[in-house]
C-alpha positions as CSV (number, residue, x, y, z in Angstrom):
1,M,17.9,-0.6,-1.1
2,E,14.4,-0.1,0.4
3,L,13.4,-2.2,3.2
4,F,9.6,-1.4,5.7
5,D,9.4,1.5,8.0
6,E,8.1,0.6,11.3
7,L,4.5,1.4,10.3
8,Q,4.8,-1.6,7.8
9,K,6.7,-3.7,10.1
10,R,3.6,-3.8,12.2
11,E,1.3,-4.0,10.0
12,I,3.2,-7.2,8.1
13,A,3.7,-8.5,11.7
14,L,-0.2,-8.0,12.8
15,T,-1.5,-9.8,9.4
16,K,0.4,-12.4,9.9
17,E,-0.9,-13.0,13.3
18,Y,-4.4,-12.5,11.9
19,L,-3.8,-15.3,9.1
20,K,-3.0,-17.2,11.7
21,I,-6.0,-17.1,13.5
22,Y,-8.6,-16.9,10.3
23,F,-6.6,-20.4,9.2
24,Q,-5.5,-22.1,12.0
25,L,-1.7,-22.8,10.4
26,E,1.4,-22.2,11.7
27,I,2.4,-18.4,9.9
28,K,6.1,-18.2,9.3
29,I,7.7,-14.8,7.7
30,L,10.6,-14.6,5.8
31,P,13.9,-13.0,5.8
32,V,12.8,-9.6,4.1
33,L,14.4,-9.2,0.5
34,P,15.9,-5.8,-1.3
35,N,14.0,-4.0,-3.6
36,T,17.4,-4.5,-6.1
37,I,15.6,-7.8,-6.4
38,F,14.0,-6.5,-9.3
39,P,15.6,-6.1,-12.5
40,E,15.4,-3.0,-14.6
41,K,13.1,-5.1,-17.0
42,V,9.9,-6.0,-15.0
43,K,10.1,-2.0,-13.2
44,R,8.1,1.1,-15.2
45,I,6.8,4.1,-13.9
46,S,3.4,4.8,-13.6
47,K,1.2,6.8,-14.9
48,E,1.3,8.9,-11.6
49,G,4.1,8.8,-12.0
50,H,5.8,6.5,-8.9
51,E,7.3,2.6,-9.7
52,Q,5.9,-0.3,-9.9
53,V,6.5,-3.7,-10.4
54,L,5.6,-6.8,-12.4
55,A,3.8,-8.7,-10.5
56,G,3.9,-11.9,-12.5
57,Y,7.5,-12.2,-12.0
58,V,7.2,-11.9,-8.6
59,L,5.8,-15.3,-8.6
60,D,7.5,-16.9,-11.5
61,S,11.7,-15.6,-10.5
62,I,11.2,-14.8,-7.5
63,L,8.5,-16.6,-5.2
64,I,8.5,-20.3,-6.4
65,K,11.9,-20.8,-6.1
66,R,11.6,-19.5,-2.7
67,K,8.9,-21.6,-1.0
68,P,9.8,-23.5,1.4
69,K,9.1,-26.7,0.4
70,D,6.4,-27.6,3.8
71,A,4.9,-24.4,3.1
72,V,1.5,-24.8,2.0
73,V,1.1,-21.7,0.3
74,L,3.9,-18.9,0.4
75,M,2.5,-14.6,0.5
76,G,4.8,-13.0,-0.4
77,I,4.2,-8.9,0.8
78,T,6.1,-5.8,-0.8
79,E,5.4,-1.8,-0.5
80,K,6.1,-1.6,-4.7
81,D,3.0,-0.7,-6.6
82,L,2.5,-3.8,-9.0
83,F,1.0,-4.0,-12.5
84,P,0.2,-7.6,-14.0
85,K,1.1,-6.6,-18.0
86,P,1.5,-3.6,-20.0
87,E,-2.1,-2.4,-20.5
88,W,-3.2,-2.5,-17.1
89,N,-2.6,0.7,-14.6
90,Y,-2.3,-1.7,-11.2
91,V,-3.2,-4.8,-9.0
92,F,-3.3,-5.0,-5.9
93,G,-2.1,-8.9,-5.8
94,L,-1.6,-11.8,-8.4
95,A,-1.5,-15.2,-7.6
96,S,-0.3,-18.8,-8.9
97,Y,-3.2,-21.4,-7.5
98,E,-1.7,-24.2,-8.6
99,E,2.1,-23.3,-7.1
100,G,0.5,-22.0,-4.2
101,V,2.1,-18.6,-4.2
102,G,0.9,-14.9,-4.5
103,V,1.9,-11.4,-3.8
104,T,0.3,-8.6,-2.6
105,S,1.2,-4.8,-2.8
106,M,0.6,-2.6,0.2
107,Y,1.4,0.5,-2.4
108,R,-2.6,1.1,-3.0
109,F,-3.8,0.5,0.3
110,A,-2.1,3.6,1.9
111,N,-2.3,5.8,-1.5
112,G,1.6,4.9,-1.0
113,H,1.6,7.2,2.6
114,L,1.2,4.8,5.8
115,T,0.4,6.8,8.6
116,D,-0.7,6.1,12.2
117,S,-4.0,8.0,11.0
118,N,-4.8,5.4,8.2
119,F,-3.3,2.5,9.9
120,N,-6.2,0.4,10.7
121,E,-7.6,1.2,7.3
122,T,-5.1,-0.1,5.4
123,F,-4.1,-3.1,7.5
124,L,-8.3,-4.2,6.9
125,R,-7.7,-3.9,3.3
126,L,-4.3,-6.0,3.7
127,I,-6.5,-8.4,5.4
128,K,-8.8,-8.7,3.1
129,I,-6.7,-9.4,0.4
130,S,-4.4,-11.5,1.6
131,S,-6.7,-13.5,2.6
132,H,-9.3,-14.1,-0.3
133,E,-6.2,-14.8,-2.6
134,I,-4.7,-17.7,-0.1
135,G,-8.5,-18.8,0.3
136,H,-7.9,-19.0,-3.8
137,M,-4.8,-21.3,-3.6
138,L,-6.4,-23.5,-0.8
139,G,-9.3,-24.4,-3.6
140,I,-11.7,-22.1,-2.5
141,S,-13.6,-20.1,-5.8
142,H,-14.8,-17.1,-5.5
143,C,-18.1,-16.4,-3.7
144,L,-21.2,-14.4,-4.5
145,N,-21.9,-13.1,-1.5
146,A,-21.2,-9.4,-1.6
147,N,-20.5,-9.5,2.2
148,C,-17.7,-12.6,2.3
149,V,-14.1,-11.8,1.9
150,M,-14.3,-14.2,-1.2
151,N,-16.5,-12.0,-3.2
152,G,-14.1,-10.6,-6.5
153,T,-13.0,-7.3,-5.7
154,N,-11.5,-5.1,-8.8
155,S,-11.5,-1.0,-6.2
156,L,-10.7,0.0,-3.1
157,T,-14.4,0.6,-2.7
158,E,-15.4,-2.8,-3.9
159,T,-12.6,-3.8,-1.0
160,D,-14.1,-1.5,1.8
161,Y,-17.4,-2.9,1.0
162,H,-16.7,-6.2,1.8
163,L,-16.0,-7.6,5.3
164,A,-12.9,-9.6,7.0
165,R,-15.0,-12.4,7.3
166,A,-15.8,-15.6,5.4
167,C,-20.1,-16.2,4.4
168,S,-21.1,-19.1,6.4
169,L,-20.8,-21.3,3.1
170,C,-16.7,-20.3,2.6
171,Q,-16.8,-21.0,6.3
172,R,-17.8,-24.5,5.6
173,K,-15.9,-24.8,2.8
174,L,-12.4,-23.5,4.9
175,N,-13.1,-26.4,7.6
176,S,-13.5,-28.9,5.0
177,S,-10.1,-27.8,3.3
178,I,-8.0,-27.6,6.6
179,H,-9.8,-29.2,9.8
180,Y,-9.5,-26.8,12.9
181,D,-11.9,-26.3,15.9
182,N,-14.7,-23.6,14.4
183,K,-15.5,-22.4,17.7
184,K,-11.3,-22.1,19.1
185,R,-11.3,-20.0,15.8
186,L,-14.3,-18.1,16.6
187,L,-12.8,-16.8,19.7
188,E,-9.3,-16.3,18.4
189,L,-10.7,-13.9,15.3
190,K,-13.5,-11.9,18.2
191,K,-10.1,-11.1,20.5
192,F,-8.0,-10.3,18.1
193,F,-11.4,-8.3,16.5
194,E,-11.3,-6.5,20.0
195,K,-7.7,-5.7,20.7
196,Q,-7.4,-4.0,17.1
197,H,-10.6,-1.7,17.8
198,L,-12.8,-3.5,14.7
199,N,-15.9,-3.1,15.5
200,T,-17.4,-4.6,12.5
201,E,-16.3,-7.8,12.3
202,L,-16.0,-8.2,16.2
203,T,-20.0,-8.0,16.0
204,L,-19.9,-10.9,13.0
205,A,-17.0,-13.4,14.8
206,N,-20.0,-12.9,17.8
207,Q,-22.6,-13.6,15.6
208,D,-21.0,-16.4,14.7
209,L,-20.1,-17.6,18.1
210,N,-23.8,-17.5,18.5
211,L,-24.6,-20.0,16.2
212,V,-22.2,-22.6,16.6
213,Q,-22.9,-22.2,20.5
């Protein structure tokens, strides 16, 4: 039975804090499930030699059954690498938009080894992929704006190129899906980015704030 290490727990706690601000919704972390929950038939060894888990199984057999009745969405986070079907090497995450459940793997974001030196880089990847997938679950489709978090991503290079920010159009879509005070949200995002020393995102949050003031 493997559980998250201290750095992974810190990353998950910060992701919770970020998503609460980003979506302006209450976020709860449910009890950690052991890796023994995955039967052998949904596991395989990757080309690189590490264990992977079938992403669809996580959605259909684990998350859907555990989604709280009052939850808008349920996002699972695993340190295990995921694959979507036999012919695919891996996938960062997978979601069922109809069921409102999704799973994100931390594995590829840190190349299997989260450290203090790669923490901010991998944390940014996790919040981008998580907010992207949850955005879909809330009815926001893929965006054509290259700098928007809702733009599709097929590689870490693309993920790193995108910003942890929805473009102005997707921000309006999000605000019509979830009614919140946009200025309050942007102020909270600004404080969060400041605290975590995410300078590019901080600059953009300031720009967005200037537009609503």
